N, C-alpha and C positions, 0 to 999 in steps of 0.2 A: 561288363564292361565300364556302360556307362556309371554304375553304383562306385566301383573302384574308382574311376576318376573323379565323382563327386567327393568322396570324402578325404580324396587324395589333396582336391583344391581346398576343403574346409581343415585338413591337416596346415596347409600353407596359411593360411588365412588366420591362424591361432597361433603360427610362429611369428607374425606380424603382427599380430596385438600384443601379443609378449614380450616384441619388443617395445613397443610405446607401450610400457604397463600401465601408467595414468589417461585414464580417459575423465573429460571436466564436461558435464553436459551443460550446454548451451540454448539458449533461447535467439530467436532472430528478433533485433530492432529495427523494422522498417519504417514508412515514411518519411524517406529520407527527403531532405529541405526543410523540413518543418524551421517554425520560428520560433525564436527564443520565449521564455516566461516572462509573458510582459510584468508581471509581479517583480520581477529583479532588475527591472529597468533595460530590459531585453539582454542581461548578461549572459544567463546560461541555458543552456540547453536545445539550441539549436546544432541538429546534426545534417551534415548533404549528403552524405552517403547509406547505403544501410549496414549493419556489422553483427557483430553478434557477443553475448555477453553472458559469462557465467548464471549461472543457474540461482544458484550458492557461492557464497565464499568459498576459498578455497578451503579443503577438510586437513584436519592431521594424515588421516592417511595419504592424501596426495602428497604435504609436503613430506612427510617420512620418506617418501621415495625418494624427491630430490636428496635428501640427506644421505640416504645409504649409496645412492650412485655419487653425489661429489665430497661428502663431507666425513672421507674415513680418517682424516686426521683434522679436516675443518678447518683450516686458515683463515675462510672467510668469514667465520664466527655466523654461521648460518642457524648455527643451534645455541638455544638459549638454556639453559641450566633450568627453570622458572618452570620449561615447557613440563618436566616432570612431576609438580608436585600442583597444587591448589587446583587453579580454573585450568593450567595447561593439560595438553594432550598426547607427548611424545616422550618414551623415555631413551635414554641411554646407554649401552652396555660397551665393555672393551678399555682397550688405551688408544693414544693417537697413535694414528697410523691404520688401526683396526676395529675405528668405532662401527658399530650396528647402532640402527634405529627402530625402536616401533612405537607404533599407536596405543596410547591405553586402552585396554580394553571398556567397551561402551564410549569410549568419546572419539572412535576411529573416523565419524560423520561430522564432527561440530567441526565449528571454522579453527582454523590454526592461530594461535595469536602468540604472544611475544616475537615480533615480527617484525624488524624496521621497514623503511620503506628500500634500502638498497635490499635486505630480503627479499621483499616482494617482488623488483626489479628483476635479480638472479633468479628469481623461480620462472618470469618470464621470459626470460634469454632461453633458459634451460628450457620449456616446453616447447620456444619457437625453432631450438637447435637441435628435435628430435628426441629431447629425454636421453637418456644411457647417459654416455659418455659427454653427450653435449653442453657446450661452454657455456657458463653465465656470466662471462663479462664479455661477452659481444654478442651480436645478432639484434634486438629488438632495440637494445640500448650499448650502447659504447661504456665502458666502466675503466677509469685508468686506474693504475698505482698496486694493482693485485692486494689490495687490504681491505678488511672491513668498510671502513669508510675511504670511498673512494677520491683520490685529487680532486676529480672534476664533479663531483656532487652538485653544483648548480649549475651546470651547464646541460647534464641530462638531457638530452632532448629523445625522442620515439626515434627510430630512425625508419627509410623511407625503405618499404616493404617486409616489414614488420606484421607477424603473423597473428601469433599470441603476443599481449603487451599487458600494462596496466592501463585501464580506462582514465582518457580524459576526463574532467569534469565535467564537459559538456555529455562526452558517451554516458557516465554515470548518471549523471543530471535526469537524461532523458529517461534513458530504462526502468529509471525510480519513479518519475511523476507526470511522465508525457500521457495524454491520452486525446488523441483528438475529440472536437466536442463532435463533430460528423459520425465520428465511430464511438459516441456512447459516453466521450467524455463532456469536462467541467465546461463551460462557456469559455475560456480562456487557454481551452486546449492543456490546460496543467492542474493536475491536484495538490494539496498540502501535504496529502501524505503518500508513502510509498505504497500502500495499502489498497491503493485506486480510490481514495475516499478523500474527501474533505473534513469527515469527521475523524478525532482523534483514536486510533486504534484501543482498542483497552489490552491494561499490562494484565496478563492469565497465562495461565500453563500451558502448552500443547494440547491439541490441534487449536483450542480454542474454535472463536464464534468466524464468522466472515471477515471480521476487520480486527484481526487481533495481535501483538508483538513480544517481543522478550525484549522490556525494559522496567527500569525501577527494580534496582536490587532484593529489596525486600518479599516482592510478587514470588519470582522464581528461582533467584538465588543464584543461577548458576548459568554456563553457558546453554543452547540448545543444539539439537541436532539440523543442520541445513533444512530447509523445506519443511520444517514441523509445523508451522501453520498452513497447513494446506489449504484454508481458505481466502488465505488475504498474501495473496500474489499481486503481484504491480501487473498492469493492466497486460505488458507483454510477457507476464509468464516468470519475474525474477523472484524469487523467496526475502526475506530479510536484509532487503537495505534499510530497512530501520530497526532499530534493536541490534541484539545479540553481540555484533563488534562494531565499532567503526572503522571503516574502509577508506586506508590509502587510493590517493589516485594521481594522476600527473601533474596536477597544478603548481608552479614551482610560485612561493608568495616569499618576496624580496628574494634575498640574496641566496637562498638555501632551503627554507621550508617548505613543508608539502602539506596540502590540505586533505585533510580526513571528511566524509562525512559518513551522516546516517543514525549517529549516537550507539550505545552498546546497554548491554545487560541491567549495568549497573549505574545508568543514567536516567533525567526524567525523561518526559514527553518532547520538551522544547524542542531536544536536541535530533527528534524525528523528522522535525517539518522541513521543508523544502527550502522554507529560509537560511535554515543553521549549517555553517559548517565551520569546522577548526585547524586552525594551522598547527601542524604540528612539526617538530624539531626531526629529520631523517631518520637520524639514530636510537629515536622511543624505541621502546619495546616492550609491553605494559600488557598485561592479562587483557585491557579491553578492545585490542585494535589488531584486525588482520587486513583482510585482500582479497578481492573477488580478481578473475583476469578477464578483459575481451578479445575476440578472434575476430579478424576480418574471414569472409565468405570466401575462401579460397582453399582447394584440398589440401590437408597435411601432408606433410611424408609417408605415414600411416596409410590415410586412403587411399594414398596414389601407388603406396607397394597393394592393398588388399584390389583397386580397382584393373592395375595392372595385372597380377591373377587371375582375375575374373575374365579380363577382355582374352588372355591366352586360352583359357579353358573355353570360351565360348570360340575363338578362332579353331583351336583341335575341334569343336565338334561339328563345325562349320566342314572342315577338309574331311572329317568322316563322313560326312552327307552327303557328298560330292558324287 
């Protein structure tokens, strides 16, 4: 009887997992209340709370799941046709109303590209709202107008209570460059490169050495699978915050532009440094730009379901033991 109950529990847990098909590995970013990087004049890197951030950028396979769930007719232009060729990684088939999407074989775990800032926060909303039929226009962010470019683009901010979201510039910067001197970091608590080093990473094919990255187009010449540079993670355990693709963050520049950081597979070394960032039109969709998400350390709906099922099972077992 116990074996049957356990098997039943596993079946329920698998069903809960299938309802939340996209799993994004994250790493914890601790040392809450850290000071900003002094080399930036105190502008970047201070975060007063603990959070988690994606170990890698959002992948083609993960983004394709959003498309299959929400873009059968694609009125929000979540898909860019460039994704199906060149450096892209997602194909589309069928006709409007019944579109279906699939990651390209061999590129499933490469970062999604050709995504605008609005695409990125819509993916965050979808994750925040439990995936599946979850809304893309509300949740972590409120987008107005029901069009690819929202009518309130320049005023969009993270909503209170958001769980999945695009990192702020401070959250992104800390995950990439911070390491307290007391924990083996640089004297000012920040590295110059997101490979936990003040020495420039080597541009080479993965897995590379202990300090390597995907930049300089003539070296690798393409995107690489997230986390492929296994010895070149940041202090907190993130990969590819330097090279592979630029990554959108929340920072608003001027009236509507948003910040991207980290450089891409097509850029030179300078763009990987902590001192460099670029402003981007939020509608930009190019081969060298993607994103990663951050997460507050609260149980998601899927985890709550799993924990609830486990609690029910334990309660039943206790009753049977009385």
